[in-house]
N, C-alpha and C positions, 0 to 999 in steps of 0.2 A: 619258475623262479629262476633267473643263470646266475651265480655269488662268483663274482672277481674276490679271487684270493688275488694278496700281494705281498708280494717276501717285505721283512717290514712290518707288519701287520699281525693284529690276535691269531692266532693257531698261525703264524708261519710255522713249519716243517724246517723250515732251511737252519731254524735258531739253535740248535743243540739246548738251546736250557730252553725251549720251551710245549709242555706239557702235551701240545695234540703230537711233539717228532710220538715220542712215549705208545700213544694210540694209536699209529697209521705204523709203526713195528707192529704192536700186535695183530690190528689187522692183516697189516702184508708179509709177515709173516710164513713161510715153508708152510707150517701147518697149517698156521691163525686160515689162513684159506681154503686149507682145506675140505678140511671143520666146516666153516659155515659152509661153503655149498652145498656138504652134507646132509645140512640141519636142513638148510636153504628150503625143500621143502618134504621131512615129517622130523621127527624126534627118533631118536635113537638111545640106548639101553648103552651103554659102558665096553663094551664086544663086542657088538655091529657096528659102530658108527667106529669102531678101530680096523677094522674085514674094508666096511666102505670108505674110507681113507685110506688105508694100502697100501703100508714099509712103515707105518708109522707106530718107535716100538710104546711097551706102556704108558711110563715114563714120561717120555716129549708127548702123550696124547692126555696127559693128567696134569703135566702143567700147560700146558696152553689152554688144556677146557678149565683152570681154575682163571690165571690169569684172564680167559674170554666171558669166564663169571665173573670175578671180578671186575673185569670194568662196564658193565650192565651187557653184552649181548649174545651172550648164555642163561639160558635155567637153567639150573640141575632142580630138579625133584627127587626127590628120596623118599621112596613108602616104606612105610614101617610093615613089613610082611616079614613070612619066612618064606625063600632064603631073599633075603634085601634087593630088596629092587631099586632101580635106579635110574632115571628115565632124562636128558636134554634132550634144549633143542633150544629153539632161538629166541629172542624175546622182544620184540615191536624197535628196536635201537638196535637188533643181529639183524633183519629183515632187511630194516634200511642198509644196512651194511653190507650187505650178502648180496643184494640186486647191482649195488657197484662191481663187487666181489667178478659180478658173476659176464658181468654185459666184458668185464677186462678178461677175464678169463677166454670166451666167447672170439672177444677181439683176439689174443696172443693164437689163442686157434686158426683161426684165418688167417696169421700172419707168419704162422712157426714154417711154411717152407718157404719165404722169399730173407725169414732167417736164417733158414738149414742155407741159404743157397747163397745167404751174404759171407756167412762162415767159412764154406769150402774157399771162396772168390777171394780172403783174406788169407786164409792157410795157404793155395795159391800164391799170391802174392811175396806172401815171408819166407817160401821157400827158394 
């Protein structure tokens, strides 16, 4: 079933007061996208996830995970063992969102060369 979305309707991300805009920001943030993609195939411990994402600071990873957990996209499983073990995985909602993010990531990979060519042409025309 295809959803038809129009500005001015519920879920209108163009409306600065619509809560869907905030959700979209969380999903499409720099680190949100990469975390969703990494967790799509398996769960990770914090340090493993930090290595898998690459370039994210501990602070930003912790903040983004907390935000995605609060929104219901990520599940945090803290096991009462010594040393403490915490695993992060996607919820069903997170898996659904990750499929859409994956499609955008794949399209981006396919079209990056075109974008780079466009940038070069733009820069050349401006100099």
